[in-house]
TIVEXLO-392534 format. One record per residue (C-alpha): residue number from 1; residue in one letter; x, y negated, z. Coordinates in pm, 1 decimal, decimal comma. Layout:
vextor_roro_X_Y_Z
NUM_a_X_Y_Z
...
# end
This chain:
vextor_roro_X_Y_Z
1_g_-2293,7_-8178,9_445,7
2_g_-2490,2_-7947,2_222,1
3_d_-2798,4_-7919,6_8,3
4_s_-3080,6_-7815,6_241,1
5_q_-3220,4_-7598,5_-39,7
6_r_-2890,3_-7411,6_-76,6
7_v_-2801,7_-7359,2_289,3
8_a_-2805,5_-6992,2_378,1
9_g_-2862,1_-6856,1_725,2
10_l_-3135,0_-7094,9_837,7
11_s_-3477,6_-6970,2_937,7
12_a_-3766,0_-7076,2_713,5
13_k_-3904,9_-7299,7_988,3
14_r_-3566,7_-7462,6_1054,6
15_q_-3501,5_-7515,9_683,4
16_s_-3844,7_-7670,6_628,7
17_g_-3790,3_-7906,2_921,2
18_s_-3444,0_-7995,6_791,9
19_e_-3577,5_-8076,8_446,0
20_r_-3848,0_-8304,8_584,1
21_a_-3610,1_-8479,6_822,5
22_n_-3357,0_-8544,3_547,5
23_w_-3628,5_-8664,8_307,6
24_l_-3740,0_-8928,2_558,3
25_a_-3381,4_-9018,6_646,7
26_r_-3298,4_-9083,5_280,3
27_r_-3590,8_-9325,1_256,1
28_s_-3448,8_-9531,2_542,4
29_l_-3100,8_-9569,2_390,6
30_p_-2973,6_-9774,4_93,5
31_p_-3068,1_-9615,2_-244,5
32_v_-2701,5_-9543,9_-322,6
33_y_-2720,8_-9255,7_-72,3
34_g_-3032,0_-9106,0_-231,2
35_h_-2835,9_-8811,7_-374,6
36_l_-2735,5_-8682,2_-31,2
37_n_-2915,6_-8376,1_98,2
38_d_-2784,8_-8321,2_451,0
39_l_-2769,3_-8644,8_648,3
40_m_-2773,7_-8455,6_978,0
41_s_-2440,3_-8282,6_921,6
42_g_-2178,0_-8292,8_1193,0
43_f_-1899,3_-8198,1_951,2
44_m_-1733,8_-8475,8_750,9
45_v_-1406,0_-8619,3_629,8
46_l_-1360,2_-8997,1_635,6
47_r_-1116,9_-9245,4_488,3
48_l_-1042,6_-9443,6_801,1
49_a_-920,7_-9750,6_614,0
50_s_-1256,0_-9799,3_440,8
51_t_-1484,2_-9687,7_724,6
52_r_-1315,7_-9834,2_1032,3
53_a_-1526,5_-10152,9_1042,2
54_a_-1853,5_-9960,0_1009,2
55_i_-1746,5_-9702,0_1269,0
56_r_-1707,0_-9980,4_1522,9
57_r_-2070,8_-10076,8_1463,1
58_v_-2207,5_-9726,3_1515,0
59_n_-2420,2_-9686,0_1825,8
60_l_-2289,3_-9374,4_1997,9
61_a_-2630,1_-9329,9_2161,0
62_g_-2776,4_-9266,6_1817,3
63_f_-2902,4_-8940,7_1672,7
64_k_-2635,5_-8818,0_1427,5
65_f_-2304,1_-8990,5_1361,2
66_l_-2316,2_-8950,8_981,3
67_y_-2667,5_-9093,4_956,8
68_e_-2582,9_-9378,5_1194,6
69_l_-2263,7_-9457,1_1001,2
70_l_-2445,2_-9474,5_667,7
71_s_-2722,2_-9686,1_819,1
72_v_-2473,5_-9962,3_910,8
73_s_-2259,9_-9930,7_595,6
74_e_-2480,1_-10158,9_381,3
75_g_-2452,2_-9907,4_96,4
76_k_-2078,7_-9968,8_46,7
77_f_-1951,1_-9612,1_84,1
78_k_-1893,2_-9351,7_-183,6
79_v_-2009,6_-9019,1_-43,6
80_g_-1988,7_-8667,1_-182,8
81_e_-2116,5_-8334,2_-51,2
82_v_-1986,4_-7979,8_-27,5
83_p_-2257,6_-7715,1_37,4
84_l_-2243,5_-7514,3_360,4
85_n_-2334,4_-7150,7_412,3
86_f_-2440,7_-7066,3_767,4
87_r_-2414,3_-6720,5_912,4
88_s_-2722,4_-6588,2_1087,0
89_r_-2725,0_-6676,0_1457,9
90_r_-2612,2_-6381,4_1668,8
91_t_-2606,5_-6528,4_2018,4
92_g_-2732,1_-6839,0_2195,2
93_n_-3019,4_-7068,2_2112,3
94_s_-3060,1_-7358,9_1876,5
95_k_-2971,2_-7700,2_2019,5
96_l_-3276,7_-7841,8_1844,3
97_d_-3527,6_-7936,6_2114,0
98_q_-3795,6_-8197,8_2178,8
99_a_-3544,1_-8456,2_2300,1
100_i_-3338,4_-8424,9_1980,5
101_v_-3648,1_-8456,6_1761,8
102_w_-3746,7_-8764,6_1962,7
103_d_-3399,7_-8916,3_1918,4
104_w_-3425,0_-8858,1_1544,7
105_l_-3762,5_-9033,3_1528,2
106_v_-3631,4_-9329,9_1729,0
107_s_-3319,8_-9356,8_1509,2
108_l_-3535,3_-9344,3_1197,2
109_l_-3760,7_-9625,5_1319,7
110_h_-3455,7_-9819,5_1436,9
111_t_-3318,2_-9811,2_1081,8
112_f_-3653,2_-9876,6_909,9
113_t_-3706,5_-10189,2_1124,3
114_g_-3367,0_-10336,4_1042,5
115_r_-3211,2_-10241,7_1379,0
116_i_-3376,7_-10545,7_1537,3
117_m_-3517,3_-10378,5_1847,4
118_p_-3305,5_-10174,5_2089,7
119_r_-3351,2_-9799,2_2058,8
120_r_-3477,4_-9777,5_2414,4
121_a_-3742,7_-10039,5_2342,7
122_i_-3861,7_-9841,8_2039,5
123_s_-3882,7_-9524,7_2247,5
124_f_-4064,5_-9711,7_2524,3
125_g_-4310,6_-9850,3_2270,0
126_l_-4380,1_-9508,4_2115,9
127_v_-4454,7_-9365,4_2458,2
128_g_-4680,6_-9663,2_2525,9
129_v_-4882,4_-9600,2_2208,7
130_t_-4933,5_-9238,7_2315,7
131_g_-5039,9_-9361,0_2658,3
132_m_-5298,9_-9590,2_2499,2
133_a_-5454,6_-9290,6_2322,9
134_i_-5464,6_-9095,8_2650,5
135_h_-5615,4_-9397,2_2826,0
136_a_-5893,6_-9424,2_2568,4
137_g_-5961,2_-9050,3_2572,7
138_i_-5990,9_-9027,1_2951,6
139_f_-6202,5_-9341,2_2968,6
140_f_-6458,9_-9218,5_2716,1
141_v_-6474,3_-8869,2_2867,7
142_l_-6549,2_-9016,9_3210,8
143_r_-6807,6_-9254,0_3067,1
144_i_-6981,3_-8967,2_2888,2
145_a_-6974,3_-8776,0_3218,1
146_g_-7172,2_-9060,4_3377,3
147_q_-6898,8_-9244,5_3566,0
148_s_-6917,5_-9622,1_3600,0
149_f_-6714,2_-9849,6_3374,4
150_l_-6492,7_-9967,4_3660,1
151_s_-6415,1_-9623,3_3801,6
152_s_-6352,7_-9483,4_3452,5
153_q_-6117,6_-9767,7_3372,5
154_i_-5923,1_-9734,4_3697,9
155_v_-5872,1_-9359,3_3656,7
156_a_-5775,4_-9398,8_3290,5
157_v_-5523,9_-9674,3_3369,4
158_v_-5355,1_-9479,5_3650,6
159_v_-5338,3_-9151,5_3456,4
160_a_-5209,2_-9317,4_3137,8
161_a_-4949,8_-9520,7_3329,4
162_s_-4834,5_-9209,9_3517,6
163_f_-4807,1_-9022,1_3188,6
164_n_-4600,2_-9304,1_3038,8
165_y_-4372,2_-9303,7_3341,0
166_l_-4306,6_-8929,0_3334,5
167_v_-4246,0_-8916,5_2958,4
168_n_-4017,6_-9220,2_2968,4
169_n_-3827,3_-9056,6_3252,6
170_i_-3773,6_-8745,9_3039,2
171_l_-3707,8_-8909,7_2701,3
172_t_-3644,3_-9285,0_2705,2
173_f_-3438,2_-9298,2_3024,3
174_r_-3319,0_-8937,9_3045,3
175_a_-2957,4_-9047,9_3097,7
176_s_-3079,6_-9210,1_3422,2
177_r_-3354,7_-8957,7_3495,1
178_l_-3509,8_-8980,2_3839,5
179_r_-3565,7_-8664,9_4042,3
180_g_-3706,7_-8564,4_4378,7
181_t_-3803,1_-8848,4_4611,1
182_a_-3661,4_-9103,3_4366,7
183_l_-3914,3_-8981,5_4108,5
184_l_-4207,0_-9061,4_4340,1
185_i_-4062,9_-9398,7_4443,2
186_g_-4004,4_-9477,8_4077,0
187_l_-4367,5_-9399,0_3995,7
188_i_-4488,9_-9645,5_4258,6
189_k_-4255,2_-9912,2_4121,2
190_f_-4368,2_-9841,3_3765,6
191_l_-4736,3_-9871,4_3857,7
192_l_-4662,6_-10207,2_4023,8
193_v_-4476,6_-10323,6_3713,0
194_c_-4771,9_-10215,4_3497,4
195_s_-5021,0_-10399,1_3719,2
196_l_-4824,1_-10722,8_3686,9
197_g_-4798,8_-10664,6_3312,3
198_l_-5176,6_-10634,8_3293,5
199_v_-5214,3_-10968,6_3471,7
200_a_-4963,9_-11127,0_3231,2
201_n_-5146,9_-10976,3_2934,0
202_i_-5482,5_-11119,4_3037,7
203_s_-5335,3_-11457,0_3137,1
204_v_-5141,3_-11511,2_2813,9
205_s_-5416,9_-11388,5_2583,1
206_t_-5672,5_-11607,9_2761,8
207_f_-5443,8_-11912,0_2741,5
208_v_-5382,8_-11860,6_2369,2
209_y_-5752,8_-11802,3_2302,6
210_d_-5856,0_-12115,2_2495,1
211_n_-5615,3_-12324,8_2288,7
212_m_-5714,0_-12190,5_1947,7
213_r_-5948,1_-12381,8_1720,7
214_e_-6079,9_-12079,8_1532,4
215_d_-6266,1_-11807,9_1721,3
216_s_-6207,0_-11576,7_1425,3
217_l_-5836,0_-11569,5_1515,4
218_e_-5892,8_-11418,4_1859,3
219_i_-5692,8_-11114,9_1749,3
220_v_-5387,7_-11343,3_1765,1
221_a_-5458,9_-11406,0_2132,2
222_v_-5498,3_-11034,5_2197,7
223_f_-5171,5_-10959,5_2016,8
224_a_-4987,0_-11229,7_2211,7
225_g_-5100,6_-11071,6_2537,0
226_i_-4989,7_-10726,1_2423,6
227_v_-4644,1_-10854,1_2323,6
228_v_-4588,9_-11026,2_2658,6
229_d_-4716,6_-10717,6_2842,4
230_f_-4478,5_-10491,1_2648,6
231_i_-4174,0_-10714,1_2698,9
232_w_-4244,0_-10741,8_3071,6
233_k_-4299,5_-10369,9_3122,9
234_y_-3991,2_-10270,8_2926,0
235_a_-3755,6_-10525,7_3082,2
236_a_-3886,0_-10491,5_3438,0
237_s_-3905,5_-10112,5_3443,8
238_s_-3559,0_-10082,8_3287,4
239_r_-3405,5_-10285,1_3568,3
240_l_-3633,7_-10215,3_3863,7
241_v_-3727,1_-9850,7_3807,7
242_w_-3436,4_-9689,2_3620,9
243_n_-3172,7_-9955,2_3695,5
244_v_-3033,5_-9973,7_3341,5
245_p_-2974,2_-10281,3_3121,8
246_y_-3250,1_-10353,5_2874,9
# end
């Protein structure tokens, strides 16, 4: 690894992004690793005897091996750094793209949340939150344009669900990405899964609300419906749309 402030050969934009990414990564790891500057390095030397157990726990689908290794080490490793000096790039393009940035964000949240949820579920949830914002935006634009509540809601639901499907296909399930005719068939399946999830959401939230004694706690009922909806959509779409284990 190397101090991001001492690495030569990086563009100003790349160095700024590296510094921010490493700053956030340090906050997600045990304090004993707070002195490290480059947690994204792919160059390292390990003592196998002391790291073997942790290596076996590393999720190979993670973002960067060093970061993933430290995140499962429980702060038990002694780590030192040797600065790197990069030459200016002469040919080719940087491997840093939107998918890699997304993987980094998912890995960061995975560590911050105690590695409780699967990475795919975190990615699926992030896409869902973005879809909710798109849903709300389309709905209000159509309402302002004079469309009825029902028609605005239907259009917003279909567009947001389609957006979620396409983004999940590119990011969350890119190892099993659907293309061509399979992409269209997958969209139809995903919309059906979402429609059943909506029914489950309303049913569960209504049941919880009807059995609560305090009307002021109705947010609990709403949250219960959202949780059931999320679990159903993630599990069902994983198996039925992309055919991967959840």
